[in-house]
One Martini backbone bead per residue (centre of mass of N, CA, C, O) as a GRO file, in nm:
protein
  257
    1MET     BB    1   0.413  -0.947  -1.954
    2THR     BB    2   0.565  -0.676  -1.937
    3SER     BB    3   0.900  -0.509  -1.927
    4ALA     BB    4   0.841  -0.302  -1.736
    5ARG     BB    5   0.949  -0.057  -1.510
    6ARG     BB    6   0.841  -0.069  -1.160
    7ALA     BB    7   0.673   0.091  -0.898
    8PHE     BB    8   0.538  -0.018  -0.574
    9VAL     BB    9   0.288   0.145  -0.384
   10SER     BB   10   0.161   0.152  -0.035
   11ASP     BB   11   0.034   0.243   0.248
   12ILE     BB   12   0.065   0.565   0.338
   13HIS     BB   13  -0.111   0.719   0.552
   14GLY     BB   14  -0.038   1.040   0.560
   15ASN     BB   15   0.292   1.010   0.496
   16THR     BB   16   0.490   1.238   0.359
   17PRO     BB   17   0.787   1.182   0.437
   18ALA     BB   18   0.784   0.893   0.322
   19LEU     BB   19   0.692   0.952   0.032
   20GLU     BB   20   0.916   1.148  -0.047
   21ALA     BB   21   1.148   0.943  -0.007
   22VAL     BB   22   1.047   0.735  -0.214
   23LEU     BB   23   1.030   0.914  -0.466
   24ALA     BB   24   1.332   0.984  -0.460
   25ASP     BB   25   1.431   0.689  -0.495
   26ILE     BB   26   1.296   0.631  -0.762
   27ASP     BB   27   1.444   0.856  -0.913
   28ARG     BB   28   1.737   0.764  -0.850
   29ARG     BB   29   1.684   0.475  -0.999
   30GLY     BB   30   1.510   0.525  -1.269
   31ILE     BB   31   1.209   0.475  -1.234
   32PRO     BB   32   0.949   0.540  -1.468
   33GLU     BB   33   0.717   0.386  -1.288
   34THR     BB   34   0.410   0.431  -1.088
   35TRP     BB   35   0.226   0.235  -0.855
   36CYS     BB   36  -0.081   0.248  -0.663
   37GLY     BB   37  -0.239   0.048  -0.383
   38GLY     BB   38  -0.335   0.240  -0.169
   39ASP     BB   39  -0.391   0.401   0.117
   40LEU     BB   40  -0.362   0.734   0.167
   41VAL     BB   41  -0.530   0.708   0.418
   42GLY     BB   42  -0.506   0.705   0.738
   43TYR     BB   43  -0.337   0.753   1.057
   44GLY     BB   44  -0.250   1.020   0.927
   45PRO     BB   45  -0.185   1.388   0.886
   46ASP     BB   46  -0.160   1.394   0.531
   47PRO     BB   47  -0.370   1.319   0.293
   48GLU     BB   48  -0.350   1.548   0.081
   49GLY     BB   49  -0.046   1.532   0.023
   50CYS     BB   50  -0.052   1.239  -0.084
   51ILE     BB   51  -0.248   1.270  -0.312
   52ARG     BB   52  -0.085   1.488  -0.473
   53LEU     BB   53   0.168   1.314  -0.518
   54ILE     BB   54   0.027   1.084  -0.673
   55VAL     BB   55  -0.094   1.248  -0.898
   56LYS     BB   56   0.194   1.341  -1.000
   57HIS     BB   57   0.366   1.039  -0.997
   58ALA     BB   58   0.140   0.842  -1.079
   59ARG     BB   59   0.001   0.640  -1.323
   60ARG     BB   60  -0.137   0.454  -1.100
   61CYS     BB   61  -0.449   0.403  -0.906
   62ILE     BB   62  -0.598   0.256  -0.620
   63MET     BB   63  -0.817   0.128  -0.393
   64GLY     BB   64  -0.859   0.131  -0.051
   65ASN     BB   65  -1.009   0.072   0.251
   66HIS     BB   66  -0.960   0.363   0.364
   67ASP     BB   67  -1.071   0.516   0.126
   68TRP     BB   68  -1.353   0.393   0.138
   69ALA     BB   69  -1.417   0.476   0.432
   70LEU     BB   70  -1.409   0.780   0.390
   71LEU     BB   71  -1.656   0.764   0.172
   72ASN     BB   72  -1.820   0.593   0.389
   73ASP     BB   73  -1.741   0.330   0.608
   74PRO     BB   74  -1.575   0.182   0.900
   75ILE     BB   75  -1.610  -0.127   0.852
   76GLY     BB   76  -1.444  -0.323   1.092
   77PHE     BB   77  -1.296  -0.125   1.252
   78ASN     BB   78  -1.097  -0.019   1.468
   79PRO     BB   79  -1.087   0.245   1.680
   80VAL     BB   80  -0.831   0.378   1.561
   81ALA     BB   81  -0.913   0.367   1.260
   82ALA     BB   82  -1.187   0.514   1.286
   83GLU     BB   83  -1.073   0.775   1.410
   84ALA     BB   84  -0.891   0.842   1.165
   85ILE     BB   85  -1.116   0.885   0.963
   86ALA     BB   86  -1.252   1.119   1.111
   87CYS     BB   87  -1.003   1.298   1.106
   88ASN     BB   88  -0.961   1.311   0.796
   89ARG     BB   89  -1.229   1.449   0.739
   90ARG     BB   90  -1.160   1.711   0.887
   91ILE     BB   91  -0.906   1.784   0.729
   92MET     BB   92  -1.063   1.768   0.431
   93GLY     BB   93  -1.365   1.823   0.468
   94GLU     BB   94  -1.686   1.732   0.543
   95HIS     BB   95  -1.846   1.863   0.302
   96CYS     BB   96  -1.722   1.639   0.092
   97TYR     BB   97  -1.864   1.366   0.186
   98VAL     BB   98  -2.158   1.385   0.036
   99GLY     BB   99  -2.010   1.461  -0.248
  100VAL     BB  100  -1.983   1.577  -0.547
  101ARG     BB  101  -1.784   1.885  -0.564
  102PRO     BB  102  -1.676   2.178  -0.558
  103GLY     BB  103  -1.359   2.197  -0.393
  104CYS     BB  104  -1.312   1.847  -0.394
  105ALA     BB  105  -1.065   1.706  -0.540
  106ASP     BB  106  -0.960   1.478  -0.355
  107TRP     BB  107  -1.226   1.329  -0.323
  108ASN     BB  108  -1.295   1.295  -0.626
  109TRP     BB  109  -1.046   1.124  -0.690
  110LEU     BB  110  -1.107   0.889  -0.501
  111ARG     BB  111  -1.389   0.812  -0.624
  112ALA     BB  112  -1.244   0.724  -0.913
  113LEU     BB  113  -1.124   0.476  -0.812
  114PRO     BB  114  -1.028   0.171  -0.860
  115ASP     BB  115  -1.003  -0.187  -0.755
  116GLY     BB  116  -0.805  -0.209  -1.012
  117SER     BB  117  -0.509  -0.326  -1.204
  118GLU     BB  118  -0.441  -0.427  -1.553
  119GLU     BB  119  -0.251  -0.670  -1.737
  120PRO     BB  120  -0.081  -0.886  -1.893
  121GLY     BB  121   0.028  -1.071  -1.609
  122LEU     BB  122  -0.108  -0.822  -1.432
  123LEU     BB  123  -0.209  -0.763  -1.085
  124ASN     BB  124  -0.362  -0.483  -0.901
  125VAL     BB  125  -0.434  -0.496  -0.555
  126HIS     BB  126  -0.479  -0.428  -0.232
  127ALA     BB  127  -0.542  -0.735  -0.114
  128SER     BB  128  -0.725  -0.939  -0.314
  129PRO     BB  129  -0.868  -1.119  -0.568
  130ARG     BB  130  -1.129  -1.187  -0.390
  131ASP     BB  131  -1.077  -0.915  -0.202
  132ARG     BB  132  -0.975  -0.604  -0.292
  133LEU     BB  133  -0.998  -0.456   0.013
  134SER     BB  134  -0.990  -0.693   0.280
  135GLU     BB  135  -0.804  -0.933   0.223
  136TYR     BB  136  -0.565  -1.121   0.371
  137VAL     BB  137  -0.219  -1.190   0.295
  138LEU     BB  138  -0.027  -1.442   0.460
  139ALA     BB  139   0.212  -1.643   0.592
  140SER     BB  140  -0.004  -1.840   0.726
  141ASP     BB  141  -0.117  -1.951   0.442
  142VAL     BB  142   0.188  -2.126   0.418
  143ALA     BB  143   0.305  -2.259   0.687
  144TYR     BB  144   0.140  -2.563   0.622
  145GLY     BB  145   0.100  -2.510   0.349
  146PRO     BB  146  -0.140  -2.505   0.118
  147SER     BB  147  -0.414  -2.342   0.128
  148ASP     BB  148  -0.720  -2.299   0.007
  149LYS     BB  149  -0.694  -1.996  -0.012
  150ILE     BB  150  -0.427  -1.972  -0.184
  151VAL     BB  151  -0.521  -2.144  -0.421
  152ASP     BB  152  -0.756  -1.961  -0.501
  153ILE     BB  153  -0.595  -1.704  -0.545
  154PHE     BB  154  -0.406  -1.825  -0.773
  155SER     BB  155  -0.658  -1.877  -0.974
  156ARG     BB  156  -0.701  -1.535  -1.019
  157PHE     BB  157  -0.423  -1.534  -1.176
  158GLU     BB  158  -0.164  -1.547  -1.418
  159ARG     BB  159   0.136  -1.436  -1.278
  160LEU     BB  160   0.106  -1.138  -1.128
  161CYS     BB  161   0.048  -1.024  -0.788
  162VAL     BB  162  -0.021  -0.705  -0.639
  163VAL     BB  163  -0.002  -0.614  -0.294
  164GLY     BB  164  -0.114  -0.522   0.036
  165HIS     BB  165  -0.257  -0.413   0.359
  166SER     BB  166  -0.060  -0.562   0.585
  167HIS     BB  167   0.243  -0.429   0.588
  168ARG     BB  168   0.383  -0.709   0.474
  169PRO     BB  169   0.644  -0.809   0.316
  170GLY     BB  170   0.627  -1.036   0.024
  171ILE     BB  171   0.663  -1.369  -0.129
  172VAL     BB  172   0.473  -1.588  -0.324
  173THR     BB  173   0.534  -1.887  -0.449
  174PRO     BB  174   0.462  -2.158  -0.648
  175ASP     BB  175   0.537  -2.341  -0.369
  176PHE     BB  176   0.430  -2.181  -0.117
  177ARG     BB  177   0.627  -1.950  -0.026
  178TRP     BB  178   0.752  -1.719   0.219
  179LEU     BB  179   0.926  -1.423   0.128
  180ARG     BB  180   1.144  -1.202   0.253
  181PRO     BB  181   1.347  -0.943   0.212
  182GLU     BB  182   1.589  -1.087   0.375
  183ASP     BB  183   1.583  -1.337   0.163
  184LEU     BB  184   1.623  -1.095  -0.087
  185PRO     BB  185   1.885  -0.903  -0.155
  186GLU     BB  186   1.864  -0.958  -0.495
  187GLY     BB  187   1.607  -1.083  -0.525
  188LEU     BB  188   1.369  -1.213  -0.776
  189ILE     BB  189   1.324  -1.466  -1.020
  190MET     BB  190   1.093  -1.541  -1.240
  191ARG     BB  191   0.966  -1.815  -1.358
  192LYS     BB  192   0.860  -1.984  -1.608
  193GLY     BB  193   0.510  -2.028  -1.546
  194GLY     BB  194   0.496  -1.879  -1.283
  195LYS     BB  195   0.348  -1.786  -0.976
  196TYR     BB  196   0.303  -1.456  -0.811
  197LEU     BB  197   0.301  -1.294  -0.486
  198LEU     BB  198   0.314  -0.940  -0.408
  199ASN     BB  199   0.414  -0.762  -0.122
  200ASP     BB  200   0.499  -0.409  -0.088
  201GLY     BB  201   0.401  -0.304   0.170
  202SER     BB  202   0.492   0.010   0.345
  203VAL     BB  203   0.534   0.345   0.353
  204GLY     BB  204   0.369   0.473   0.631
  205GLN     BB  205   0.331   0.163   0.803
  206PRO     BB  206   0.522  -0.047   0.912
  207ARG     BB  207   0.496  -0.422   1.035
  208ASP     BB  208   0.807  -0.582   1.031
  209GLY     BB  209   1.028  -0.417   1.227
  210ASP     BB  210   1.073  -0.190   1.002
  211ASN     BB  211   1.079   0.168   0.986
  212ARG     BB  212   1.110   0.164   0.696
  213ALA     BB  213   1.024   0.227   0.404
  214CYS     BB  214   0.822   0.046   0.156
  215TYR     BB  215   0.901  -0.106  -0.165
  216ALA     BB  216   0.853  -0.214  -0.507
  217GLU     BB  217   1.018  -0.386  -0.781
  218VAL     BB  218   0.950  -0.426  -1.138
  219ASP     BB  219   1.179  -0.603  -1.370
  220GLY     BB  220   1.017  -0.790  -1.531
  221ASP     BB  221   1.130  -1.086  -1.362
  222ARG     BB  222   1.208  -0.884  -1.133
  223LEU     BB  223   1.211  -0.882  -0.772
  224ILE     BB  224   1.220  -0.595  -0.539
  225PHE     BB  225   1.322  -0.449  -0.242
  226HIS     BB  226   1.277  -0.125  -0.075
  227ARG     BB  227   1.447   0.072   0.168
  228VAL     BB  228   1.352   0.387   0.346
  229ALA     BB  229   1.468   0.638   0.507
  230TYR     BB  230   1.308   0.856   0.749
  231ASP     BB  231   1.138   1.119   0.925
  232TYR     BB  232   0.945   0.997   1.170
  233LYS     BB  233   0.946   1.229   1.379
  234LYS     BB  234   0.792   1.425   1.205
  235THR     BB  235   0.533   1.259   1.187
  236MET     BB  236   0.480   1.246   1.487
  237GLU     BB  237   0.446   1.552   1.526
  238MET     BB  238   0.206   1.578   1.332
  239ILE     BB  239   0.013   1.397   1.487
  240TYR     BB  240   0.008   1.554   1.754
  241LYS     BB  241  -0.089   1.824   1.626
  242VAL     BB  242  -0.366   1.744   1.519
  243GLY     BB  243  -0.529   1.575   1.780
  244CYS     BB  244  -0.718   1.315   1.633
  245LEU     BB  245  -0.495   1.105   1.699
  246ALA     BB  246  -0.365   0.838   1.809
  247PRO     BB  247  -0.061   0.782   1.955
  248ILE     BB  248   0.000   0.507   1.811
  249CYS     BB  249   0.039   0.630   1.526
  250ALA     BB  250   0.324   0.731   1.615
  251GLU     BB  251   0.476   0.510   1.786
  252ARG     BB  252   0.492   0.278   1.560
  253LEU     BB  253   0.704   0.415   1.368
  254ALA     BB  254   0.966   0.352   1.541
  255ILE     BB  255   0.912   0.009   1.524
  256GLY     BB  256   0.741  -0.119   1.288
  257ARG     BB  257   0.413  -0.181   1.420
   0.00000   0.00000   0.00000
């Protein structure tokens, strides 16, 4: 793995106030490179604004399951998530849904996203190395020792795998422990020869009980989480104003659930 210093953001979900705050924090910290792990759309009121910010600021971006659902179908989505996809289509212009065409730059950019990004020692996928769009990696996978699932997942990457999808930040260590951001106030140093899986949390809809936006930094062998306060009430107002998103999409931002 290269020694480059990078920020990893994901699960933005149309929340421009959160993304703007995170990008400003990345800039303030002098982190030179940003990778995006997908899910720019869904749940939130401003998918186009988030896409354009990531196009401008991220060096790499991959597709998330909500991005895929916008372009295809929300298969297996709960009613709130499926309704949000339909709403985002209306916001972005449903005429662009049918295929690549002029005047549909945001849609066309999403269509071109890969399902993963990698270099020696580093794999970035939205969900899991086994199912890059949809499989959750959770603390429960290691709660009673290493499950067959997590052992298989670890066999599929070389050194570090960065994921999102669950909106719950954490690090799975080589001895299959799940460490939360609050367990690692100074970050974690990866030991030589060990494998690590890093969930970078969610910028736009945290679900770990902390309503601040979350992203992760990888600086050589050091992994660290950053939490960024933002004006979630502004996002809530934007959601209510859009009118086609369920109220829970706004209400959960206040409690980080």
